[in-house]
C-alpha positions in Angstrom: 0.0 0.0 0.0 1.1 3.6 -0.6 1.2 6.8 1.4 0.0 5.3 4.7 0.3 8.0 7.3 3.4 8.0 9.5 1.3 9.4 12.4 -0.9 6.4 12.2 2.0 4.1 12.9 3.7 6.2 15.6 0.5 7.0 17.5 -1.0 3.5 17.3 -1.1 1.6 20.7 -0.5 -1.6 18.7 2.8 -0.6 17.3 4.2 -4.2 17.1 7.3 -5.4 15.3 5.3 -6.1 12.1 4.0 -2.5 12.0 7.5 -1.1 12.8 8.9 -3.2 9.9 6.2 -1.9 7.6 6.9 1.7 8.7 10.6 1.2 8.0 9.8 -0.2 4.5 7.6 2.8 3.8 10.5 5.1 4.6 12.8 3.1 2.4 10.4 3.4 -0.5 10.4 7.2 -0.2 14.2 7.3 0.1 14.6 4.9 -2.8 12.7 7.3 -5.1 14.8 10.3 -3.9 18.1 8.4 -4.3 17.2 7.4 -7.9 16.1 10.9 -8.8 19.4 12.3 -7.5 21.5 9.6 -9.3 19.7 10.3 -12.6 20.2 14.1 -12.2 23.9 13.6 -11.5 24.3 11.3 -14.4 22.6 13.8 -16.7 25.0 16.4 -15.4 27.8 14.0 -16.3 29.1 14.3 -12.8 32.2 12.1 -12.2 32.2 12.5 -8.4 29.1 10.4 -7.6 29.3 9.0 -4.1 27.2 8.6 -1.0 28.4 11.9 0.5 27.3 13.9 -2.5 24.0 12.1 -2.7 23.4 12.5 1.1 24.1 16.3 0.8 21.5 16.7 -1.9 19.0 14.5 -0.1 19.1 16.7 3.0 17.8 19.6 0.9 14.7 17.7 -0.1 11.5 18.3 1.7 10.3 14.7 1.7 13.5 13.6 3.2 13.4 16.3 5.9 9.9 15.0 6.9 11.2 11.5 7.3 14.2 12.7 9.3 12.0 14.8 11.6 9.9 11.6 12.3 12.6 9.9 14.4 10.1 7.7 16.4 11.3 4.5 14.9 14.9 4.8 16.3 13.8 6.7 19.4 12.1 3.6 20.7 15.5 1.9 21.0 15.3 0.1 17.7 18.2 -0.3 15.3 18.5 -1.1 11.6 20.1 -4.4 11.0 22.5 -5.3 8.1 19.8 -7.4 6.6 17.5 -4.4 6.6 20.2 -2.3 5.0 20.7 -4.9 2.2 16.9 -5.0 1.7 17.2 -1.2 1.3 19.7 -1.7 -1.5 17.3 -4.2 -3.1 14.4 -1.7 -2.8 16.4 1.1 -4.5 17.7 -1.1 -7.3 14.4 -2.9 -7.9 12.4 0.3 -7.9 14.8 1.6 -10.7 14.6 -1.7 -12.6 10.8 -1.6 -12.9 11.0 0.8 -15.9 13.9 -0.8 -17.7 13.8 -3.3 -20.7 14.2 -7.0 -19.9 17.8 -7.2 -21.2 18.9 -4.3 -19.1 17.1 -5.6 -16.0 18.9 -8.9 -16.3 22.2 -7.1 -16.6 21.2 -5.0 -13.5 20.5 -8.2 -11.6 24.0 -9.5 -12.4 25.6 -6.2 -11.3 23.7 -6.3 -8.1 24.9 -9.8 -7.3 28.5 -8.7 -8.0 28.4 -5.5 -6.0 26.5 -6.4 -2.8 28.9 -8.4 -0.7 27.7 -10.2 2.4 29.9 -8.1 4.6 29.2 -4.8 2.9 27.9 -2.0 5.2 28.4 1.0 2.9 25.0 0.4 1.4 24.5 3.7 -0.4 28.0 3.6 -2.1 27.2 0.0 -3.2 23.9 1.2 -4.7 25.8 4.1 -6.4 28.3 1.7 -8.0 25.5 -0.4 -9.3 23.7 2.6 -10.8 26.8 4.0 -12.4 27.6 0.6 -14.0 24.0 0.4 -15.2 24.0 3.9 -16.7 27.2 3.1 -18.5 25.6 0.0 -19.9 22.6 2.0 -21.1 24.9 4.6 -22.6 26.6 1.8 -24.5 23.2 0.8 -26.0 22.6 4.4 -27.0 26.0 4.5 -28.7 25.1 1.4 -30.5 21.9 3.0 -31.8 23.9 6.1 -32.8 26.3 3.9 -34.7 23.5 2.4 -36.7 22.1 5.8 -37.5 25.5 7.0 -38.6 25.8 4.0 -40.9 22.4 4.7 -42.4 23.3 8.3 -42.9 26.5 7.2 -44.7 24.5 4.9 -46.9 22.2 7.8 -47.8 25.2 10.0 -48.6 26.6 7.4 -50.9 23.2 7.0 -52.7 23.1 10.8 -53.2 26.6 10.6 -54.8 25.5 7.8 -57.1 22.4 9.8 -58.1 24.5 12.9 -58.8 26.8 10.8 -60.9 23.9 9.3 -62.9 22.5 12.8 -63.5 25.9 13.9 -64.7 26.1 10.8 -67.0 22.6 11.7 -68.5 23.7 15.2 -69.2 26.9 14.0 -70.8 24.9 11.6 -72.9 22.8 14.5 -74.1 25.9 16.5 -75.2 27.3 13.4 -76.9 24.1 12.9 -78.9 24.1 16.5 -80.0 27.8 16.1 -81.1 27.0 12.9 -83.0 24.1 14.6 -84.8 26.3 17.5 -85.7 29.0 15.2 -87.0 26.7 13.2 -89.2 25.1 16.4 -90.6 28.6 17.8 -91.3 29.6 14.6 -93.2 26.3 14.6 -95.2 26.9 18.3 -96.0 30.4 17.5 -97.2 29.1 14.7 -99.4 26.6 17.1 -101.0 29.4 19.6 -101.6 31.5 16.9 -103.3 28.6 16.3 -105.7 28.4 20.0 -106.4 32.1 20.7 -106.8 33.2 17.7 -108.8 32.0 16.0 -112.0 34.5 13.1 -111.7 32.6 10.0 -110.8 35.7 8.4 -109.2 36.3 11.3 -106.9 32.7 11.5 -105.9 32.6 7.8 -105.1 35.8 8.1 -103.0 34.5 11.1 -101.1 31.1 9.4 -100.5 32.8 6.2 -99.2 35.1 8.2 -96.9 32.3 10.1 -95.4 30.1 7.0 -95.0 33.1 5.3 -93.3 33.4 8.3 -91.0 29.7 8.1 -90.1 29.9 4.4 -89.5 32.9 4.8 -87.2 31.2 7.6 -85.4 28.0 5.5 -84.9 30.1 2.5 -83.7 32.0 4.7 -81.2 28.6 6.0 -80.0 27.3 2.4 -79.7 30.4 1.4 -77.6 29.9 4.5 -75.4 26.2 3.6 -74.9 27.2 0.0 -74.0 29.8 1.2 -71.6 27.4 3.7 -70.0 24.7 1.0 -69.8 27.1 -1.3 -68.0 28.1 1.5 -65.7 24.4 2.4 -65.0 23.6 -1.3 -64.4 26.5 -1.5 -61.9 25.4 1.7 -60.2 21.8 0.5 -59.9 23.0 -2.8 -58.4 25.1 -1.0 -55.8 22.1 1.3 -55.0 19.8 -1.7 -54.7 22.2 -3.4 -52.2 22.5 -0.2 -50.2 18.8 0.3 -50.2 18.3 -3.3 -49.0 20.9 -2.8 -46.3 19.1 0.4 -45.2 15.7 -1.5 -45.1 17.2 -4.3 -43.1 18.9 -1.9 -40.6 15.6 0.1 -40.3 13.8 -3.1 -39.6 16.3 -4.1 -36.9 15.9 -0.7 -35.3 12.1 -0.8 -35.5 12.0 -4.3 -34.0 14.4 -3.4 -31.3 12.4 -0.3 -30.4 9.2 -2.3 -30.4 10.7 -5.0 -28.2 12.2 -2.4 -25.9 8.9 -0.7 -25.5 7.1 -4.0 -24.8 9.8 -5.0 -22.3 9.7 -1.6 -20.6 6.0 -2.2 -19.9 6.4 -5.7 -18.5 7.2 -6.9 -15.0 10.3 -9.1 -15.3 9.3 -11.5 -12.6 5.6 -12.2 -13.2 5.4 -11.2 -16.9 2.4 -9.0 -16.1 2.3 -5.4 -16.9 4.4 -3.2 -14.6 3.8 0.1 -12.8 4.7 2.2 -15.9 2.2 0.4 -18.0 -0.4 0.9 -15.3 0.2 4.6 -15.2 -0.4 4.8 -18.9 -3.5 2.5 -18.8 -5.2 4.4 -16.0 -4.9 7.7 -17.9 -6.4 6.0 -20.9 -9.2 4.6 -18.9 -10.0 8.0 -17.3 -10.1 9.6 -20.8 -12.5 6.9 -22.1 -14.6 7.3 -19.0 -14.9 11.0 -19.3 -15.6 10.9 -23.0 -17.9 7.9 -23.3 -19.1 7.5 -19.7 -18.0 3.8 -19.7 -18.3 2.3 -16.2 -14.9 0.9 -15.0 -13.6 -0.3 -11.7 -10.1 -0.5 -10.1 -8.9 -3.3 -7.8 -5.8 -3.5 -5.6 -4.8 -6.9 -4.4 -2.2 -7.5 -1.6 -0.9 -10.9 -0.6 -1.4 -11.3 3.1 1.7 -11.8 5.3 4.0 -12.1 2.3 7.0 -11.1 4.4 6.5 -14.2 6.5 6.8 -16.3 3.4 10.1 -14.7 2.4 11.4 -15.0 6.0 10.3 -18.6 6.4 10.9 -20.1 3.0 13.3 -17.7 1.3 13.0 -15.1 -1.4 13.1 -17.7 -4.2 9.9 -19.2 -2.8 8.5 -15.6 -2.5 9.2 -15.0 -6.2 7.5 -18.3 -7.1 4.5 -17.2 -5.0 4.2 -14.0 -7.0 4.4 -15.9 -10.3 1.7 -18.4 -9.1 -0.6 -15.5 -8.1 0.1 -13.8 -11.5 -0.9 -17.0 -13.3 -4.1 -17.2 -11.4 -4.9 -13.6 -12.3 -4.2 -14.3 -16.0 -6.5 -17.3 -15.9 -9.4 -15.8 -13.9 -9.7 -12.3 -15.4 -11.1 -11.5 -18.8 -8.9 -10.9 -21.8 -9.8 -7.2 -21.9 -9.1 -6.7 -18.1 -5.8 -5.0 -17.4 -3.6 -6.6 -14.8 -0.3 -5.3 -13.5 2.1 -5.8 -10.7 2.1 -2.5 -8.9 5.1 -3.2 -6.7 6.3 -5.8 -4.1 3.3 -8.1 -3.4 0.7 -5.6 -4.7 -1.3 -6.1 -7.9 -3.7 -3.8 -9.6 -6.5 -4.6 -12.1 -8.7 -2.3 -14.2 -12.0 -3.8 -15.3 -13.7 -1.9 -18.1 -17.5 -2.0 -18.4 -17.8 -3.1 -14.8 -19.6 -1.4 -11.9 -18.6 -1.5 -8.3 -20.9 -4.4 -7.3 -19.8 -6.6 -10.2 -16.2 -5.8 -9.5 -16.5 -6.8 -5.9 -18.0 -10.1 -7.0 -15.1 -10.7 -9.3 -12.6 -9.8 -6.5 -14.4 -12.1 -4.1 -14.2 -15.0 -6.6 -10.5 -14.5 -7.0 -10.0 -14.2 -3.2 -11.9 -17.5 -2.6 -10.1 -19.4 -5.3 -6.7 -18.4 -3.8 -7.9 -19.3 -0.3 -8.9 -22.8 -1.4 -5.8 -23.4 -3.4 -2.8 -25.3 -1.9 0.5 -24.0 -3.4 3.3 -26.5 -3.5 6.9 -25.4 -3.7 9.2 -28.5 -3.6 8.3 -30.1 -0.3 6.5 -27.1 1.1 2.7 -26.8 0.9 1.6 -23.3 1.5 -1.8 -21.7 1.8 -2.2 -18.1 0.7 -4.8 -15.5 1.2 -5.2 -12.0 -0.4 -6.9 -8.8 0.6 -8.5 -6.6 -2.0 -9.7 -3.0 -2.2 -12.1 -1.9 -4.9 -13.1 1.5 -6.2 -15.1 2.8 -9.2 -14.2 5.5 -11.7 -16.2 8.7 -11.0 -16.6 12.1 -12.6 -13.8 14.5 -11.8 -11.5 11.6 -10.8 -7.8 11.6 -11.6 -5.3 8.8 -11.3 -4.6 9.5 -7.7 -8.2 9.8 -6.4 -9.5 6.6 -7.8 -6.4 4.8 -6.6 -6.6 6.3 -3.1 -10.2 5.0 -2.6 -9.2 1.5 -3.6 -6.0 1.7 -1.5 -8.0 2.9 1.5 -10.5 0.1 1.0 -7.5 -2.3 0.9 -6.2 -1.0 4.2 -9.6 -1.3 5.7 -9.6 -4.9 4.7 -6.2 -5.4 6.3 -7.4 -3.9 9.6 -10.5 -6.1 9.4 -8.4 -9.2 9.6 -7.2 -9.7 6.0 -8.5 -12.3 3.5 -11.4 -10.1 2.6 -12.7 -7.7 -0.1 -13.6 -4.1 0.8 -15.0 -1.4 -1.5 -15.1 2.4 -1.3 -18.7 2.0 0.0 -17.3 0.1 3.0 -15.1 3.0 3.9 -18.2 5.2 4.2 -20.0 2.6 6.2 -17.1 2.4 8.7 -17.6 6.0 9.5 -14.3 7.1 8.1 -13.2 9.0 5.1 -10.5 8.2 2.5 -8.3 11.0 3.9 -8.2 9.2 7.3 -5.9 6.7 5.7 -3.4 9.0 4.0 -1.1 11.9 4.8 -2.8 15.2 4.1 
């Protein structure tokens, strides 16, 4: 869940270890966003001195970080942050950044993370910085590769332009040669006529005529040879142009396919193969536009796996990852093809149901909840039962992406407070005597 009030945690009489852990993770999520923003800014500035001290200096100037630092209740109660929590913080920062990256880059990021995070490492922020700098360098390499392809294409186009200019020059030269040939033939014919007029000797006339005809024949033969040579040259030029054009088309297709694949990958969650947060942000804006234009009823669901941290702690993160994949498979099977399903982050999933009112959406969510509750999940020798909690809201006039999400998120939190393994809607919030704002920071 997002934006749960810090005051709620710190003032609650039931501030147990689980709530303290959740509160710590909420802080880490905020700090993760700030760290990533600063690292990106420094990279865009091409700063070579990127280290934890510089990042910390910039973070202290940010209002959101100041609020977190002012809220010192977590440590004031005598609690400390363990090395495991620090390593989880690194994972949070790196994984948050990875959500918007293409698959190939995410896989490279995972390898970098494994290499950089040593078991004894305590300099968590510097470790994260090293990972991010290596990753940015990797992305820059891909940008350079694309620039190289574009430069090659530009070179091909320049060569084609040269060939076309050469062909135009050849055509102009041919025109001048044709005029010269025509003038030469006319000149020889004129001289034959003059021979007839100036001489009465048949032998001399015959010799003059034969000589001029021979000259005309030689000139025509030379012209024919020139045409054949030009034809071969033109044919060769066209073949070269054809090969260059084919190379350009192939290169363009490679770029198009790579761009398409990269766009698809950037919208996909690497672990579950569902859509990711970035895809959700685009989809909800599209849904709001359709709702405002066509008044199409649509609903939003937020699902959260109950006690997911306990699964990670008891069975390990690999089992936790398998759990997320299993839940994703159930969502794919149980929702309609035109329903939009995405992993929002961690163990949270969101679903947008077009042409579905609040009551129908609650029935769908209840069906999914019951199915998961009655399913036994087997991971090697471990048999695990899972439950989920869901919050449901409906798109309304004057809604934006935040308001419709906050109502569903508040309903989800109400379900968590009610004992988990349940479905709550925005109507249930009103029935509880609370408002949506009671669950969030003003």
